[in-house]
Each structure stands twice: as C-alpha cells, then as structure tokens.
MARZAGU-646362 format. One record per residue (C-alpha): residue in three letters; y, z, x. Coordinates in steps of 0.5 Angstrom, whole numbers, plus 2048, in hexadecimal, padded with zeros to 3 digits. Example, Ala and Ser with C-alpha at 12.3 -4.5 7.8 and 13.67 -1.06 7.14 Angstrom:
BEGIN
Ala7F7810819
Ser7FE80E81B
***
This chain:
BEGIN
Met800800800
Lys805802806
Ile8037FB809
Ser8047F7802
Gly80B7FB801
Gly80D7FA808
Phe80C7F2807
Ile80F7F2800
Ala8157F6803
Gly8167F1809
Arg8167EB804
Asn81B7EE7FF
Gln81F7F0805
Leu81F7E9808
Gln8207E6801
Trp8277EA801
Val8297E8808
Val8277E0806
Leu82B7E1800
Leu8317E4803
Leu8317DE809
Ala8307D9803
Ala8377DC800
Ala83A7DC807
Val8387D4808
Val8397D2800
Leu8407D5800
Pro8437D2806
Thr8407CC804
Val8437CC7FD
Ser84A7CE800
Leu8497C8805
Leu8477C37FF
Trp84D7C57FB
Phe8527C5801
Met84F7BE802
Ser8507BB7FB
Arg8587BE7FC
Val8587BA803
Val8567B4800
Ala85A7B47FA
Asn8607B57FF
Glu85E7B0804
Arg8627AA801
Leu8687AE801
Ala8677B0808
Thr8657A980B
Arg86B7A6808
Glu86F7AB80C
Lys86B7AA812
Leu86C7A2811
Ala8737A3810
Ala8747A7816
Leu8707A281A
Tyr87579C817
Gln87B7A1819
Asp87D79E820
Lys87D79781D
Leu882799817
Val88679C81D
Asp886796821
Ala88879281B
Ser88D796819
Ala890796820
Arg89078F820
Thr89378E819
Glu89979381B
Ala89A78F821
Ile89B78881D
Cys89F78B818
Ala8A378E81D
Ala8A4788821
Lys8A678481B
Ile8AB78A819
Gly8AE78A820
Gly8AF78281F
Leu8B3783819
Asp8B778881D
Arg8B9783823
Leu8BC77E81E
Lys8C377D81F
Pro8C777F819
Ser8CC779817
Ala8D0777811
Asn8CD771810
Pro8C677380C
Tyr8C376C80E
Ser8C376F815
Leu8BE775813
Phe8BA77080F
Thr8B976B814
Gln8B7770819
Leu8B2773814
Val8AF76D812
Ile8AF769818
Glu8AE76E81D
Asn8AA77381A
Asp8A676F815
Phe8A877380F
Leu8A7770808
Gly8AE772806
Val8B3777806
Val8B877B801
Val8BE77E804
Leu8C2784801
Asp8C8787804
Ala8C978F805
Asn8CB7907FE
Gly8C578D7FB
Thr8C87867F9
Leu8C57807FA
Val8C777C800
Tyr8C2776800
Pro8C07727FC
Val8C67727F7
Ser8C676C7F2
Ala8CC7687EF
Asp8CD7627EB
Val8CA75C7ED
Ser8CE7577E9
Gly8D47567ED
Gly8D97577E8
Glu8D77507E5
Ala8D67527DE
Val8DC7567DD
Pro8E07537D7
Asp8E77547D9
Ser8E67517E0
Pro8EA74B7E1
Leu8E47467E2
Ala8E27487DB
Gly8E47417D8
Ala8E073D7DE
Trp8DA7417DD
Gln8DA73F7D6
Leu8DB7387D8
Glu8D57387DD
Phe8D073D7DA
Thr8D173C7D2
Gly8D47357D2
Arg8D17327D8
Gln8D772E7D9
Tyr8D772E7E1
Ser8DD7297E2
Gln8E272D7DE
Ala8DF7347E1
Ala8DF7327E8
Gln8E77307E7
Phe8E87377E4
Tyr8E473A7E9
Asp8E97367EE
Arg8EF7397EC
Phe8ED7407EE
Ser8E973F7F4
Thr8F07417F8
Asp8F17477F4
Ser8F474D7F7
Asp8EE7517F5
Pro8E87507FA
Asn8E37527F5
Val8E674D7F0
Ala8E77477F5
Ile8E07487F8
Ala8DD7487F0
Ala8E17427EF
Ile8DF73E7F5
Met8D87407F4
Gly8D973D7EC
Lys8DC7377EF
Ser8D67367F4
Arg8D17377EE
Cys8D47327EA
Leu8D572D7EF
Ser8CD72D7F1
Arg8CB72C7E9
Leu8D07267E9
Gly8CC7247EF
Gln8D17247F4
Leu8CD7297F9
Asp8D17277FF
Glu8D87297FC
Ala8D472F7F9
Ile8D2731800
Glu8D8730803
Glu8DC7347FE
Cys8D773A7FE
Gln8D873B805
Lys8DF73E804
Ala8DC743800
Ala8D6745805
Phe8DA74680B
Tyr8E0749807
Gly8E274E80D
Thr8E8752809
Ala8E675980A
Lys8DF759807
Asp8DC75E80B
Ala8E1763808
Asp8DF761800
Pro8D87627FE
Val8DA75D7F8
Leu8DD7587FC
Arg8D7758801
Phe8D27587FB
Ala8D67517F9
Val8D674E800
Glu8CE750801
Asn8CD74C7FA
Ala8D17467FC
Arg8CD746802
Leu8C77467FE
Leu8CA7407FA
Leu8CB73C800
Leu8C473D802
Ser8C273B7FC
Leu8C67347FC
Leu8C4733803
Arg8BD733801
Gln8BE72E7FB
Ser8C2729800
Ala8BD72A805
Glu8B7728800
Gln8BB7227FD
Ser8BC720804
Val8B5720806
Leu8B471C800
Arg8B9717801
Ser8B6716808
Ser8AF715806
Ser8B1710801
Gly8B670C805
Ser8B4705809
Ala8BA70580E
Thr8B9708814
Ala8C170A815
Thr8C070E80E
Ala8BA712811
Lys8BE714817
Asp8C4716813
Glu8C071A80E
Ser8BC71D814
Gly8C371F817
Arg8C5722810
Thr8BF726810
Gln8C0729817
Ser8C772B815
Leu8C572E80E
Ser8C0732812
Glu8C5735817
Leu8C9737812
Phe8C373A80E
Arg8C173E814
Arg8C9740815
Thr8C974380E
Ala8C274680E
Asn8C474A815
Glu8CB74C812
Leu8C774F80C
Ile8C2752810
Ala8C7755815
Asp8CA75880F
Leu8C475B80B
Tyr8C176280E
Asn8C6761814
Pro8C7768817
Ala8CC76681C
Ser8D1764816
Asp8D8767816
Gly8D976580F
Val8D7769808
Ala8CF767807
Leu8CD764800
Pro8CA7687FB
Ala8C37687FC
Asn8C17647F6
Gln8C675F7F8
Asn8C475F7FF
Leu8BD75E7FC
Phe8BF7587F7
Ile8C27547FD
Ala8BC756802
Lys8B77537FD
Arg8BB74D7FB
Leu8BB74B802
Leu8B474D803
Gln8B27487FE
Thr8B7743800
Ile8B4743807
Gln8AD743805
Ser8AE73D800
Ser8B2739805
Ser8B073480B
Leu8B673480E
Leu8B473A812
Ala8AD739813
Asp8AE73881B
Ser8B373E81C
Ala8AF743820
Ala8B5748820
Ile8B6747819
Gly8AE749818
Ile8AE74F81B
Glu8B4751817
Lys8B174F811
Asp8AB754813
Arg8AF75A814
Leu8B375880D
Glu8AD758809
Lys8AB75F80C
Leu8B276280A
Ile8B275E803
Ala8AC762802
Ala8AE769804
Glu8B5768801
Glu8B17667FA
Phe8AD76C7FB
Ser8B27717FD
Ile8B676F7F6
Ser8B07707F2
Val8AF7777F5
Ala8B67797F4
Glu8B77767ED
Asn8B077B7EB
Leu8B27817EF
Arg8B47877ED
Pro8B978C7F0
Leu8B778E7F7
Ser8BB7947F8
Gly8B57997F6
Arg8B07957FB
Phe8AD798801
Asp8AD794808
Gly8A7791809
Phe8A278C806
Phe8A178B7FF
Arg89F7867FA
Ile8A37837F4
Asp8A07807EE
Leu8A37797EC
Gly8A17747E7
Gly89D7707EC
Gly89A7767EF
Pro89B77C7F4
Val8A077B7FA
Tyr89F780800
Cys8A6782802
Leu8A8786808
Arg8AE78A807
His8B378D80D
Arg8BA78F80D
Thr8BE78D813
Gln8C5790815
Ser8C878B811
Ala8C378980B
Thr8BD78A808
Leu8B8784809
Leu8B2782804
Val8AE77E808
Leu8A877A805
Leu8A1779807
Ser89C774805
Asp894776804
Gly89377480B
Gly89977880E
Ile89777E80B
Ala89077D80D
Ser89377C814
Val896783813
Leu88F786812
Ala88B782817
Gly88978981A
Tyr88578B815
His882784815
Asp88078481C
Ala87E78B81C
Phe87878A816
Ala877783818
Gly86F782819
Ser86E78A817
Glu86978C811
Ser86F78F80D
Ala87478B809
Tyr87C78D809
Arg88078C803
Ile88878D803
Val88C78F7FD
Asp8937907FC
Ala8977967F9
Ser8957937F2
Gly88E7927F3
Ala88E78B7F4
Phe88A7877F9
Val88D7857FF
Ala888783804
Gly881784806
Thr87B783801
Pro87D7837FA
Gln8777867F7
Pro8737897FC
Asp86C78C7FA
Gly86B7937F8
Glu8717997F8
Pro87579A7FF
Phe87279F804
Thr8797A0806
Thr88079F805
Ala88679F80A
Ala88E79E809
Leu89179980D
Pro89779A812
Ala89E79C80F
Tyr8A079580F
Leu89B794809
Pro89D79A805
Gly89879B7FF
Trp893796802
Lys88C798804
Val886795806
Glu87F796803
Leu878795807
Cys872793804
Phe86B791807
Lys86978A806
Gly864789800
Gly864791800
Glu85D791804
Val86079480A
Phe86279A807
Glu85B79B803
Arg85779A809
Ala85B79F80D
Ala85A7A4807
Arg8537A3806
Arg8527A380E
Gln8557AA80E
Ile8527AC808
Ala84B7AA80B
Ile84D7AE811
Tyr84E7B480D
Ile8487B3809
Trp8437B380F
Thr8477B8813
Gly8467BD80D
Val83E7BA80C
Leu83E7BC814
Val8417C3813
Ile83C7C480D
Val8367C2811
Leu8387C7816
Ile8397CC811
Leu8327CB80E
Val82F7CB815
Ala8337D1817
Gly8307D4811
Gly8297D2812
Phe82A7D5819
Ala82C7DB817
Val8277DC811
Lys8227DA817
Val8257E081C
Val8257E5816
Ser81E7E4814
Arg81C7E481B
Gln81F7EB81C
Ile81C7ED815
Arg8157EB817
Leu8177EE81E
Asn8197F581A
Lys8137F4816
Met80F7F481C
Lys8127FA820
Asn8117FE819
Asp8097FB81A
Phe80A7FD821
Ile80C80481F
Ala80680581A
Thr80180281F
Val804807825
Ser80380D820
His7FC80B81F
Glu7FA809826
Leu7FD80F829
Lys7FB814823
Thr7F3812823
Pro7F281382B
Leu7F681982B
Ala7F281C825
Ser7EC81A828
Ile7EE81E82F
Arg7F082482B
Val7EA824827
Leu7E682482E
Val7EA829831
Asp7EA82E82C
Thr7E282D82B
Leu7E282E833
Leu7E6834833
Glu7E283782D
Gly7DC836831
Asn7D983282B
Val7D482E830
Lys7CD82E830
Asp7CC82D838
Glu7D082A83E
Ala7CE82383C
Gln7D2824836
Ala7D8827839
Glu7D882183E
Glu7D781C838
Tyr7DE81F835
Leu7E181F83C
Arg7E081883D
Leu7E2816836
Thr7E881A837
Ser7EA81683D
Lys7E981083A
Glu7EE812834
Asn7F281483A
Glu7F280D83D
Arg7F380A837
Leu7F980E836
Ser7FB80C83D
Arg7FB80583C
Met7FE805836
Ile804809839
Asp80480483F
Asn8057FE83A
Phe80B802836
Leu80E80483D
Thr80D7FC83F
Phe8107F9839
Ser8167FE839
Arg8187FC840
Met8177F583E
Glu81C7F6838
Arg8217F983D
Asn8207F4843
Lys81E7FA847
Gln8177F8849
Ala8177F7850
Phe8127F3854
Thr8107F385C
Ile80E7EC85E
Val80A7EC864
Glu8047E8867
Thr7FE7EA862
Lys7F77E8862
Pro7F47E585C
Ala7ED7E885D
Ala7F07EF85E
Ile7F47EF857
Ala7EE7EC853
Asp7EA7F2856
Asp7EF7F7854
Ala7EF7F584D
Val7E87F584C
Glu7E77FC84F
Ala7ED7FE84A
Val7E97FC844
Lys7E27FD847
Thr7E1804843
Lys7E380183D
Phe7DF7FB83D
Ala7D97FF83F
Ala7D9803839
Gln7D77FD835
Asn7D27FB83A
Cys7D77F583C
Gln7D77F3843
Pro7DD7ED844
Ala7DB7E7848
Val7DF7E784E
Asp7E07E0852
Val7E57E0858
Ala7E57DA85C
Asp7E47DB864
Asn7EA7DA868
Leu7F07DA863
Pro7F77DA865
Glu7FB7E0865
Ile8017E0860
Gln8077E385F
Ala8077E885A
Asp8077F0858
His8007F2859
Asp8007F8853
Ala8047F384E
Met7FF7EE84F
Val7F97F384E
Thr7FD7F5848
Val7FD7EE846
Leu7F57ED847
Val7F47F4844
Asn7F77F283D
Leu7F47EB83D
Leu7ED7EF83E
Asp7EF7F4839
Asn7F17EF834
Ala7EA7EB835
Tyr7E77F2834
Lys7EA7F482E
Tyr7E97ED82A
Thr7E27EC82C
Gly7DC7EE828
Asp7D67F282A
Gln7D37ED82E
Lys7D97EC833
Gln7D97E7838
Ile7E07E883C
Ala7E17E4843
Leu7E67E4848
Lys7E77DE84D
Val7EC7DD852
Phe7ED7D6856
Ala7F27D2859
Glu7F47CC856
Gly7FA7C7856
Gly7FE7CC85B
Cys7FD7D2857
Val7F87D8857
Cys7F57D8850
Phe7F37DE84C
Ala7EE7DC846
Val7EC7E2841
Ser7E77DF83C
Asp7E37E2836
Asn7DF7E1830
Gly7E37E482B
Ile7E67E2824
Gly7EB7DD827
Leu7F27DB825
Ser7F57D6820
Arg7FB7D1823
Arg8007D681F
His7FD7DC822
Ile7FE7D9829
Arg8057D7828
Arg8077DE827
Ile8017E282B
Phe8067E4830
Asp80C7E782C
Ser80D7EE82C
Phe8097F2827
Tyr8067EC824
Gln7FE7ED822
Val7F97E981F
Asp7F77EE81B
Thr7FD7F3818
Ser7F97F8814
Leu7F87FF816
Ala7F17FE814
Arg7EF7F981A
Ser7EA7FA81E
Ala7EE7F8825
Glu7F27FD828
Gly7F97FC82B
Cys8007FB829
Gly8027F482A
Leu8057F4831
Gly8007F2836
Leu8017EB836
Ser8087EB835
Ile8087EF83C
Val8037EA83F
Lys8087E583D
Phe80E7E9840
Ile80B7EA847
Val8087E3847
Asp80F7E0846
Ala8127E584B
His80D7E2850
Lys80F7DB84E
Gly8087DA84C
Lys8057D7846
Val8007DA840
Thr7FC7D583C
Ile7F77D6836
Glu7F17D2834
Ser7EE7D582E
Lys7EA7D3828
Gln7E97D7822
Gly7E27DB822
Lys7E07D8829
Gly7E57DC82E
Ser7EB7DB832
Thr7ED7DA839
Phe7F47DD83C
Thr7F67D9843
Val7FB7DC847
Arg7FE7D784D
Ile8027DA852
Ala8047D6858
Val8017D685F
Ser8067DA864
Pro80A7D5868
Lys8077D786E
Gln8007D486C
Asp8037CC86C
Asp7FC7CA86D
Phe7FA7CD866
Arg8007CB863
Leu7FF7C3864
Arg7F87C4861
***
C-alpha cells in the first residue's frame, strides 16, 4: 500500500507540475499571438511610415532644386531694369525670359499694362469734318466725289483730320483703279512726321496709314505681275520688273517702319495702348505673310518670327488682364487662375516700382517643378503635385492607391503639395506583406522556442521528481537494508550474552553470522560514503602504475567468503604478462567487487560467475559475467543511474540500494575508461571495464 500510495502521490505531483508548466507556456503563447495580431493590424501604417522615411531624401532634394529654380526666376525679375515704356519690360520677359505674357501694376495696384483704347481711330465720329466724305464713300459709293471731298481736308491743321482725309482719298483712288495715285497719296500719311510720338491717337492713325500703304503696294504688285506674265513686248516686261522692285523696296521700308514702332522698348514716345498695338501688329503680320514682296528678305523674316511671339504674348496678356480679379490681396509666388479656356499659371512678384504678374505655360510650370520629375523618374513611386485649391498641376493625374506620404512644396509655391503613391499599388502591398511575414515567422519561432523550453522544463522537472522518488525509495531501502542486519546482529549477540547456546560449535556459528552481517553493513556504508564523496566531488584517486592481476586477486579475495557461503566459486581467468595500467588500486578493486557482488545478487541457486582479465586494443579489460536474470534494453540505458534498481519492491530477494553500478561508472569515468554491458534476459549479463594501458607500455598500446 505504501508503495502504491507513493507512486500515486508522485504521479499526481507530476501532473500538477505539468499543468503549471503548461500554463506557463500557454499564457505567454496566447499573449504573443495577441500581440502579433495587433502588430499585423498596424503593420501597414508602420510600413507606410518607413517608406515615407526612405523617400524623404528624394523629397528634400526635389524641394531644394525647385526652390533654386524659383529663386532663379524671381532673381531674374529683380534684375529687370525699370522703364517708363511698358514694352521694355514686356519684350525682356517674353523674348529674353521666354514667358507667355505679363501683367504690370503700379505701386497702387493700378493696371499699367496691358491697357486698352478705342481702335476705330475716330473715323465713325458723327461730328467729324469728314463725315460727309465717309457718307459718299461707304454709303453712296461715289468714290470720285468722295476723293474730292477728302482732298479739301488733306492739308487741315489738325494732323488727325489731315491723315484721315489722305487715307480716305487713297482708298477712293484705289477703288477707282488709280493705284499709283493712291500709293503716292497714302505715303503722305504713312510717313507723316509731326510729333506723332507724343500723341497716341496720331500715332495710331499713322500706323493705320502704313497698313493701308502696304495693302495698296501688295495690290499694285499683284497687278504688275499679271501684266508682266500676259505682255508680249520685252520692253514692257522690263518695265514691270523695275516697277515690282520699286514696289518691293517701298513695301520693305514701310514694314520695317511699322516693326520698329511696334513693341519698341527704345522708343522715347508714348506707347500705344495694348489692344491698338496688337491690332496693328496682327494686321502687319497678315500682310507680310500674304505678300510675295518680302519673300526674299531674311532680315524681315527674323523680325517676323519675333513679331509672331510678341503678338501671341500680348494677346494672352490682354486676355488675362480682362479676366483677372483684383490682386491686392494676393500673395507673392506661383498660383493658378482660371480663364474661360482653362487654367493659367502665374508668378506674382513685387519689385521696387511695380507688381509683376508673369504668365507661364504648362511647359513653363513643368520646368519649375522639374526637380520632382528628375527625383522620381524611374522609381517605384509616382508623384502628384496639386496647387492650393487642390487642382492637379504635374506628375501622375490619377495614381493608383492612396498616397503614402504628402509634403509641402517650397514657400514660392504657397499651399502647393506633392503626394507620393506607389505605381500600381503593388510595391506597398509587397513591402507590407513581407514585413508581416517576418513578424509571423518570428512569432512562430518564439512560440516553438517557448514550447521547446516548456517541454525541456517538463522533462527536467519530471526527471527531478523521479529522482526524488528514487531517493525516497532509497531511504526506504536503506532503512530496510540497515534494519535487517542490525536486527540479526542484535539477536545473535543477545543470544550469546545470555548463554543460550548448546555448545561451542553453535557459538562459533552465531559469531560467524554476526561477522557476515557486519561485513554486509560495512560494504553498504562504504558505498554510501563513496556516493557522498562522488556527489560532493570530494572523491580523490591515487593514480599509479598498477598490475591488473593484483586488482583481480584482491577483488576475488574480498568476495571469497560471501561466495563460499553459497558454494559458489568464481571462475577467474587472468592472462599472462598483462601490461600495467595507471589506476587507483583500491578504487579498481571496488569496481570489480561491486560487479562481482552484483552478479552474485542477480543469479539463482546455480551461480556461474566468471572474472576474465585480458589485453585488447591498447586496453586491459576486466569482464565479469554471470548466468543471472539478464537485462532489457530499457534497464540497460538506466542501469548506471544512482539509486536505480531493476526490482524496486521492498520484498525483493536481492539486497542493495542501487548505488553499486553508479559507483562503478563514476570510478571508470575518472580513470578515463569505459564500461559496457552485453545482456540477454534470462541468460545472464557481461560487464566489461576497459582501462587504457600505461603510456610506458608502448608495445602493448599498439596491439
């Protein structure tokens, strides 16, 4: 019952320990799984922040480059020379700085350029002295009477009236087919030089006269070409050729005069209003493009290209000025205004004398933002730049996915920002999944380590429990083993003291039995002491040159009496000329005594025990064999454990406390030897101890 109860108690104790260790493993595992779920849930945000940090250098570089471009453009505006003539600033910005146009305001916010005026030139005014002539020309189509009417005012004291009269007479003469007279008359107005630069109205009238002269010259040249191609006389062809050359020279002179007056920043006179200037410029460009008289003039061709660019810029500037709201509350920098035809990008900058609103094309604003294009070209991210109103400006209009980072543009672009997204959205997902996989595998590894550590702890604790149980069994065994011989000795001694013996032979027998029990106690106590020294690492050995035969003889002599009591004589076979070994003689005797005693205890009545000593493989072998009960593989693996016994019951037939073989293993290991077992259940066992031959015995070591 005690054994059963102890076993059940030990098993219950192990179960509780296993449950506690399981809880110690499960709780951290569950906590780790919960933490991993939270980490995975937040990984996308963490990955977004990490990727934003990776692209921060590119954003800083792009911002720095953009800021440098903006500073260069604004620095160029600061270097412009102020002038009273707005076309000086206009031509510098359009021709030299390649802007699309400009709006100029003075220090009070009043529009300086472009300003508009009436383009009719005063011809339709009812109370004009030329009203009757206009009636005859345009309503009655009486060109001869109208020409006479105009002629009366061609020398009027008012230059505006005189020029209008000359132009009217020229028109009427041209309609009457008198082109030469019309050209000659129109030249008077086209080259009218009475202070026209001081009066914008007079200047506009002169420029209109020049346009009329160019038109008349073109008509005359066309007629001359027709006459030359249809005439048969050579002299007529030569005359027409000379006439055409003369017309071409006059055409070139008139066109150059017009071009010199238009968009002329060097002019000292008052500039024409922008819409009048644009009207003259466009009419001049049409005339030049439709006439063959200037086809061979390279100089005019260059001016023509320049003129086309200035016309487009002035037309754009007028359109912006007409649709522009007051700018007094606007900030300096780049911004966008919406016109009927679409958005326009502007750069507003205040100089010492004026406020400039410079107009940029889509390409112009793209050049300002080129730093972002260069920074993210070829990368896995797409950028999208929006202005202060949120309207798209540059980059990818509709990138896939949500932006993973947003940054403000430099101060020159107030309210503008850049958004970074991954192309196709796949890079972000891959990065997030990759990081999540790392967390999952890390968590799995930690869980496995926890489980392994828990299993190891269970194994260690269960081993300790088993060891404690063995020690408890050892205490019970020791008590049993000590109590039995002590009780026997006490009974025998008491009998002898009381004289309850028949004769001397019986007294001698009692004394012999007392000696036997005393020897048994001595061996048991020696084993306890040896084990105690082993546990405390206090066992010391005296290693000297020792003869194996002497060890075998002393061991057999130590067990001779015990074996003789059972009529057992161990078979001893010691080879001749055995080499010496380095060993502690008494310790090796203890090894053989324990092995012989172990063989004695676990054999039946017909004991066959043998000790064989021989040399093999550079070692001296001590082999103890018996015909006992044998050992299973499970018992062989644990036979050298302390306190381990094959039969753990107190009612076992074999005496002992499970220390003999553990002491054997300890002593053999201390001698750097090896002990092996060959056993078959029911047929006996053989324990072989191998100790290396002394280094002095080289001839034996090589065998």
